[in-house]
C-alpha positions in Angstrom: 0.0 0.0 0.0 2.8 2.4 0.8 4.2 2.1 -2.6 1.1 3.7 -4.1 1.3 6.7 -2.0 3.7 8.6 -4.3 2.0 7.7 -7.7 0.0 10.9 -8.1 1.9 13.1 -10.8 0.9 16.3 -9.3 1.8 15.4 -5.7 5.5 14.2 -6.4 8.4 15.7 -8.3 10.2 13.9 -11.0 11.4 10.5 -10.2 15.2 10.1 -9.5 15.6 6.7 -10.9 15.1 5.6 -14.5 15.1 2.1 -16.0 17.3 1.6 -19.0 14.5 1.7 -21.5 13.1 4.8 -20.1 16.4 6.6 -20.2 16.8 5.7 -23.9 13.3 6.1 -25.1 12.4 9.4 -23.1 15.5 11.1 -24.7 14.8 9.6 -28.1 11.1 10.6 -28.0 12.4 14.2 -27.2 14.6 14.0 -30.3 12.6 11.7 -32.7 12.0 13.5 -36.1 8.3 14.7 -36.0 6.1 12.6 -38.2 5.2 15.3 -40.6 8.9 16.1 -41.3 9.3 12.6 -42.9 5.8 12.7 -44.5 6.3 14.7 -47.7 3.3 15.5 -49.9 1.8 12.5 -51.5 -1.8 13.9 -52.3 -3.6 17.0 -52.6 -6.2 18.1 -50.2 -9.1 19.9 -51.8 -10.1 23.5 -50.9 -11.2 24.2 -47.4 -14.5 26.1 -48.3 -15.8 28.9 -46.3 -19.2 28.5 -48.0 -21.7 25.7 -47.3 -22.9 26.3 -51.0 -21.5 23.1 -52.4 -23.0 21.1 -49.5 -26.5 22.3 -50.5 -26.3 21.4 -54.1 -28.7 18.9 -55.7 -28.0 15.3 -56.0 -27.7 15.9 -59.8 -24.9 18.4 -59.4 -22.9 16.1 -57.0 -23.3 13.2 -59.3 -21.9 15.2 -62.2 -19.1 16.5 -60.0 -18.1 13.0 -59.1 -18.2 11.9 -62.7 -15.9 14.9 -63.6 -13.3 14.1 -60.9 -13.0 10.6 -62.1 -12.2 11.7 -65.6 -8.8 12.5 -67.0 -7.3 15.9 -66.5 -9.0 18.6 -68.5 -6.1 19.5 -70.6 -3.2 17.0 -71.0 -1.1 19.8 -72.3 -1.0 21.6 -68.9 2.4 21.7 -67.4 3.2 23.3 -64.0 5.8 26.0 -64.1 7.2 27.8 -61.3 9.5 30.6 -60.2 10.6 32.2 -57.1 8.7 35.5 -56.7 8.4 36.3 -60.5 6.0 34.3 -62.9 7.4 32.8 -66.0 5.7 33.4 -69.4 5.0 30.1 -70.9 2.7 29.0 -73.7 -0.9 30.2 -73.7 -2.2 26.8 -72.7 0.3 26.3 -69.8 -0.5 26.5 -66.1 1.5 29.3 -64.6 2.7 29.2 -60.9 4.3 32.0 -59.2 6.1 30.9 -56.0 6.4 33.5 -53.1 8.3 32.6 -49.9 6.5 33.5 -46.8 7.4 33.5 -43.0 7.6 30.2 -41.0 8.6 28.1 -43.9 5.4 28.7 -45.8 5.2 29.0 -49.5 2.4 30.9 -51.4 1.6 29.6 -55.0 -0.2 32.0 -57.1 -1.9 29.8 -59.6 -3.2 31.0 -63.1 -5.2 28.6 -65.0 -5.0 29.4 -68.9 -8.3 30.4 -70.5 -8.4 27.4 -72.8 -8.4 25.1 -69.8 -11.2 27.1 -68.3 -13.1 26.7 -71.6 -12.5 23.1 -72.0 -13.6 22.5 -68.4 -16.8 24.5 -68.9 -17.7 22.6 -72.0 -17.0 19.2 -70.3 -19.3 20.1 -67.4 -22.1 21.1 -69.7 -21.7 17.8 -71.6 -21.9 15.9 -68.4 -24.8 17.8 -67.3 -26.6 17.2 -70.7 -26.3 13.4 -70.3 -28.2 13.6 -66.9 -30.9 16.3 -67.3 -34.3 16.1 -69.0 -35.7 19.2 -70.6 -39.1 19.2 -72.1 -39.3 19.3 -75.8 -35.7 17.9 -76.2 -34.5 14.3 -76.7 -31.2 13.0 -75.3 -29.7 13.1 -78.8 -30.8 16.6 -79.5 -28.4 19.7 -79.4 -29.6 21.8 -76.4 -28.8 25.5 -76.7 -26.0 26.4 -74.0 -28.0 29.4 -72.6 -31.0 27.0 -72.2 -29.0 24.3 -70.5 -27.3 26.7 -68.2 -30.5 28.3 -67.2 -32.1 24.9 -66.5 -29.2 23.8 -64.2 -28.4 27.2 -62.8 -25.4 29.4 -63.8 -23.9 29.3 -60.3 -24.0 25.5 -60.2 -22.4 25.2 -63.4 -19.5 27.5 -62.6 -19.2 25.7 -59.2 -18.8 22.3 -60.7 -16.3 23.7 -63.3 -14.1 25.4 -60.6 -14.1 22.3 -58.5 -13.1 20.2 -61.6 -10.3 22.7 -62.3 -9.0 22.7 -58.8 -8.9 18.9 -58.8 -6.8 18.9 -61.8 -4.5 21.8 -61.3 -3.7 21.7 -57.6 -1.4 18.6 -57.9 0.3 20.2 -60.8 0.7 23.5 -59.0 2.3 21.7 -56.1 4.9 20.0 -58.2 7.4 22.7 -57.6 7.4 22.0 -53.8 6.6 18.4 -53.9 9.9 17.2 -52.4 9.8 19.8 -49.6 5.9 20.2 -48.7 4.7 18.8 -45.5 1.9 16.4 -46.0 -1.7 17.8 -45.6 -0.5 21.4 -44.9 -1.6 22.8 -48.1 -4.9 24.7 -48.5 -6.4 27.3 -50.9 -6.6 30.7 -49.3 -8.8 32.1 -52.2 -12.5 31.8 -51.2 -14.4 29.2 -53.1 -17.3 31.5 -53.6 -15.2 34.3 -54.9 -13.7 31.9 -57.5 -17.2 30.9 -58.5 -18.3 34.5 -58.8 -15.4 35.5 -60.9 -15.3 32.5 -63.1 -15.7 33.2 -66.8 -14.8 30.5 -69.5 -13.5 33.3 -71.6 -10.9 34.3 -69.0 -8.2 32.8 -66.9 -8.9 31.5 -63.4 -6.6 32.7 -60.6 -6.2 31.4 -57.2 -3.8 31.2 -54.3 -2.5 28.0 -52.5 -0.3 28.1 -49.4 1.8 25.1 -48.2 4.2 24.5 -45.3 7.6 23.1 -46.4 10.3 21.5 -44.4 12.4 24.3 -43.0 16.1 24.8 -43.9 18.4 24.3 -41.0 21.1 26.9 -40.4 24.1 25.8 -38.4 26.0 28.5 -36.5 29.2 27.2 -37.9 29.8 24.1 -40.3 29.3 20.9 -38.2 28.6 23.0 -35.2 26.9 19.8 -33.7 30.3 18.1 -33.3 32.3 18.8 -30.3 29.5 20.3 -28.1 30.7 21.3 -24.8 28.5 20.6 -21.7 28.6 20.3 -18.0 26.5 17.7 -16.2 25.7 17.6 -12.6 25.6 14.0 -11.1 24.9 12.5 -7.6 27.9 11.9 -5.3 28.5 8.7 -3.5 26.6 9.9 -0.3 23.6 10.7 -2.2 23.6 7.2 -4.0 24.0 5.6 -0.6 21.0 7.6 0.7 18.9 6.4 -2.2 19.9 2.9 -1.5 18.8 3.2 2.1 15.5 4.9 1.2 14.7 2.1 -1.2 15.7 -0.4 1.6 13.3 1.1 4.0 10.5 1.4 1.4 10.8 -2.3 0.8 10.8 -2.9 4.5 7.5 -1.0 4.7 6.1 -3.2 2.0 6.6 -6.2 4.1 4.6 -4.8 7.0 0.9 -4.2 7.5 -1.3 -1.4 8.4 -3.6 -1.2 11.5 -6.3 1.3 12.0 -5.3 3.9 14.5 -7.6 4.1 17.4 -8.1 7.9 18.3 -5.7 10.9 17.6 -4.8 12.7 14.5 -2.1 12.1 11.8 1.3 11.8 13.3 4.7 11.5 11.5 5.1 7.9 10.6 1.3 7.3 10.1 -0.3 6.4 6.8 -3.6 8.2 5.9 -6.4 7.5 3.5 -7.5 10.8 2.2 -9.6 12.4 -0.6 -7.7 15.3 -2.1 -8.7 18.0 -4.5 -6.9 21.1 -5.8 -7.9 24.3 -7.7 -6.0 27.1 -9.2 -5.7 30.4 -7.5 -5.3 33.7 -9.4 -3.2 36.7 -8.1 -6.1 38.0 -6.3 -6.8 34.7 -4.6 -9.7 33.8 -6.6 -10.5 30.2 -7.0 -10.3 28.9 -10.6 -10.4 25.7 -12.5 -9.7 22.3 -11.0 -6.2 20.7 -11.3 -7.2 17.2 -12.4 -3.8 15.6 -12.0 -3.8 16.8 -8.2 -7.3 15.4 -7.6 -7.7 11.9 -6.3 -10.0 10.0 -4.0 -8.6 7.4 -1.8 -5.1 8.7 -2.0 -2.8 6.8 0.5 -0.6 9.5 2.2 2.6 8.2 3.8 3.9 10.9 6.1 7.5 9.6 5.8 7.4 10.1 2.1 7.1 14.0 2.5 10.3 14.5 0.4 8.5 13.1 -2.6 5.4 15.2 -2.2 4.5 18.8 -2.6 6.5 20.9 -0.2 4.4 21.7 2.7 1.6 19.2 2.0 2.4 16.7 4.8 2.9 19.4 7.3 -0.5 20.8 6.4 -2.4 17.6 7.3 -0.6 16.5 10.6 -2.9 16.6 13.4 -6.2 16.0 11.3 -8.3 13.2 12.7 -10.4 10.8 10.8 -13.6 12.5 9.5 -12.0 16.0 9.5 -11.4 18.2 6.5 -9.1 21.1 5.9 -8.4 23.6 3.0 -5.0 25.1 2.5 -2.9 27.0 -0.1 0.4 25.8 -1.6 2.6 26.8 -4.5 4.1 24.2 -6.9 7.9 24.7 -7.0 9.7 25.7 -10.2 11.4 22.2 -10.3 8.0 20.4 -10.4 7.7 17.6 -13.0 4.5 18.8 -14.6 5.7 21.9 -16.3 2.1 23.5 -16.5 2.0 23.6 -12.7 5.3 25.2 -12.0 4.9 28.3 -9.9 1.1 27.8 -9.7 -0.7 28.7 -6.4 -3.4 26.3 -5.6 -6.0 25.7 -3.0 -6.1 22.1 -1.7 -9.1 20.5 0.1 -8.3 17.3 2.1 -10.9 15.0 3.6 -9.3 12.4 6.0 -11.1 9.0 5.7 -8.8 6.8 7.9 -5.6 6.8 9.7 -3.2 3.8 10.1 -0.2 2.7 12.1 2.5 0.5 10.7 3.4 -2.8 12.0 6.7 -3.8 10.6 8.6 -7.0 10.8 12.0 -7.2 12.6 15.1 -6.6 10.4 16.9 -10.0 10.6 18.8 -12.4 8.4 15.7 -14.5 8.2 13.9 -11.6 6.3 16.9 -10.8 4.1 15.5 -12.8 1.1 12.2 -11.1 1.4 13.9 -7.7 1.4 16.1 -8.5 -1.5 15.6 -11.6 -3.6 18.6 -14.0 -3.2 20.2 -12.2 -0.1 21.1 -14.6 2.6 21.9 -12.0 5.2 20.8 -8.4 6.0 24.2 -7.2 4.9 23.8 -8.8 1.4 20.4 -7.3 1.2 21.8 -3.8 1.8 24.6 -4.5 -0.7 21.9 -5.5 -3.2 19.9 -2.1 -2.8 23.3 -0.2 -3.0 24.2 -1.9 -6.3 20.7 -1.1 -7.6 21.1 2.6 -6.6 24.5 2.7 -8.3 23.1 1.3 -11.5 20.2 3.8 -11.3 22.8 6.5 -10.7 24.6 5.4 -13.9 21.5 5.5 -16.0 20.5 8.8 -14.6 24.0 10.2 -15.5 23.5 8.9 -19.1 20.1 10.5 -19.3 21.2 13.9 -18.0 24.2 13.8 -20.4 21.9 13.1 -23.3 19.6 15.9 -22.2 22.6 18.3 -21.8 23.9 17.7 -25.5 20.3 17.9 -26.6 20.0 21.4 -25.1 23.4 22.3 -26.5 22.3 21.1 -30.0 19.3 23.5 -29.9 21.6 26.4 -29.2 23.7 25.9 -32.5 21.0 25.5 -35.0 18.2 27.9 -36.4 15.1 26.7 -38.1 12.0 28.7 -39.2 9.5 26.1 -38.0 6.1 26.1 -39.8 2.9 26.2 -37.8 1.7 22.8 -39.0 4.7 21.2 -37.8 4.3 23.0 -34.5 0.8 22.0 -34.0 1.3 18.3 -35.0 4.3 17.9 -32.8 2.5 19.6 -30.0 -0.5 17.3 -30.2 1.7 14.3 -30.3 3.5 15.4 -27.0 0.3 16.1 -25.3 -1.3 12.7 -26.4 1.9 11.1 -25.2 1.7 12.8 -21.7 -1.9 11.6 -21.4 -1.1 8.0 -22.3 1.7 8.0 -19.8 -0.5 9.2 -17.1 -3.1 6.6 -18.0 -0.7 3.8 -18.1 0.4 4.7 -14.6 -3.1 4.8 -13.3 -3.1 8.4 -12.5 -6.0 9.3 -14.8 -9.2 7.5 -15.4 -11.1 7.4 -18.8 -13.3 10.3 -17.7 -10.4 12.5 -16.9 -8.6 11.5 -20.2 -11.7 12.4 -22.1 -11.9 15.8 -20.4 -8.2 16.6 -20.9 -8.5 15.6 -24.6 -11.1 18.1 -25.4 -10.3 20.6 -28.3 -10.2 23.5 -25.8 -7.7 21.7 -23.6 -5.5 20.8 -26.4 -5.6 24.2 -27.9 -4.6 25.7 -24.5 -1.7 23.4 -24.2 -0.5 24.3 -27.7 -0.8 28.1 -26.9 0.9 27.9 -23.5 3.7 25.5 -24.5 4.4 27.1 -27.8 7.9 28.2 -27.0 8.8 24.6 -25.6 7.2 23.0 -28.6 9.2 25.2 -30.9 12.3 24.3 -29.1 11.5 20.6 -29.4 10.8 21.0 -33.1 14.2 22.7 -33.7 16.0 20.0 -31.9 14.2 17.1 -33.7 14.8 18.8 -37.1 18.5 19.0 -36.0 18.7 15.4 -35.1 17.2 14.3 -38.4 19.8 16.3 -40.2 22.7 14.8 -38.1 21.5 11.4 -38.8 21.8 12.0 -42.5 24.9 14.2 -42.4 26.9 11.6 -40.5 25.4 8.6 -42.5 24.2 6.9 -39.3 22.3 3.6 -39.6 20.6 1.0 -37.5 20.0 -2.8 -38.1 16.8 -4.6 -39.0 17.0 -6.5 -35.7 17.2 -3.3 -33.8 14.0 -2.1 -35.6 12.1 -5.4 -35.0 13.0 -5.3 -31.2 11.7 -1.7 -31.0 8.5 -2.3 -32.9 7.7 -5.4 -30.6 8.4 -3.6 -27.5 6.1 -0.7 -28.6 3.4 -3.2 -29.5 3.6 -4.8 -26.1 3.3 -1.3 -24.4 0.2 -0.6 -26.5 -1.3 -4.1 -25.6 -0.4 -3.4 -21.9 -2.8 -0.4 -21.7 -5.3 -1.9 -24.2 -4.7 0.9 -26.6 -5.6 0.6 -30.4 -2.6 1.3 -32.6 -1.7 1.5 -36.4 1.2 -0.9 -36.8 2.5 1.1 -39.7 2.7 4.1 -37.7 4.2 2.2 -34.8 7.0 1.1 -37.1 7.4 4.7 -38.3 7.8 5.8 -34.6 10.2 2.9 -34.0 12.4 4.2 -36.7 12.2 7.7 -35.5 13.2 6.5 -32.0 16.1 4.5 -33.4 17.3 7.5 -35.3 17.1 9.6 -32.1 19.1 6.8 -30.2 21.9 6.7 -32.7 22.2 10.5 -33.0 22.2 10.7 -29.1 25.0 8.2 -29.0 27.0 10.1 -31.7 26.6 13.5 -30.0 27.7 12.2 -26.7 30.7 10.4 -28.1 31.8 13.6 -29.9 31.0 15.9 -27.1 33.2 17.5 -24.4 31.4 16.5 -21.2 32.4 17.7 -17.8 31.0 16.0 -14.8 30.5 17.7 -11.5 29.2 16.0 -8.3 26.5 17.5 -6.1 24.6 16.6 -2.8 20.8 16.2 -2.7 
């Protein structure tokens, strides 16, 4: 029971020990190339319309549109041509694309569809409509006057179908100039569809604008600035490691004990209490705001001896409370808190004490050594086992902090104009990963996950964490570039192991997944691993010890 008392993310700081996989995977997730960096444009997304007009068209018009979109391009002679900022004069029947660079790695494509293509598309639309309409006095084989046919169908509907057909055939061609750089599903037409329909004339050119995000160019401070990064890493000294070993020994001893209900009196140091705890944000004026879901839990088991792992002041605030009593108090999350969004936040906590327990611990003798540490024959061997485990944890922590240090240093020697679509996708992936992690640890139930997954919550996260997400994007892009520049590789066996490990993690939390995407993420993690190893091996690292 005692081991459950520090599992609430909002009530404990960052864990000091990391298993080998966590050390590698967490750093690699930080550096793994964003999905949209590797997904270059493979198909065109149609115009994001501001008008609901097309959705209100008759079944006839929709049927004609589908027929047109299945046909071959309107004019097989159309060929995309592009220039940077200045249009090129091509033949009269050629599509003309003027490419204009915009901030945040965005490109505006000003597209001019030639008049002949507009005329051909218009005539094709009329032929398709003629096959499907019935006009009194005319047989299917009769030639129907164009004005009569247009009037019967509706001029606006004919124009809309023509414009839609032209967009379908010309957008992919217009995007050819950026096809090797464009980020998938980042393109959209900025010219309003209704405006295009209103301005369409088969005797004139059709002009519209498309914007698309492209993979940003990386600029290094100096050539190969990523090689020989100089970093300083703070690591635990021997006394701190020994203290951790002793703390783990005592925690295991508690696990072997039992809890007995305390008869009378309040919470004393050394007791365990079963409490309901809730927290709400406080603004600068002391007004109570929204609930902090990650700091709210019913049936939380509070071990008063674990105060060092809880929010500073929390244990002290509840000492003396008796079963059945409640108390409200204010605390401030420290700047070192694991959950970044809570750092520096002032909160009002409400605690309701349900039950208080005393501990009944077994004696520490050689007979209990094997229960304390599997395989130990004496109490001394058990302590040695805990010390060895703490030393291994310190080694992994050292590795993790070194990787973090070189990662931070990498972000300081590169510049990238990160596009908004990349920021948003990377931010959503990070947010989703955090929620899955909390769910896997049992710190959030399905209802809480649903609340935190709302569009409003996601957008707030993207807005509040924009600078941090930007920093991560810059580093991930740099990692992808280093992997390519240094010709780093990984084996098929490494990839298979990573995929299987990820599959088991998803299965463990009963989470549906796309195996193809799992493989992509495994490749990204492996790339991150290889780059991290290379960066550390080629960095100048200085280690300094500190006490905790």
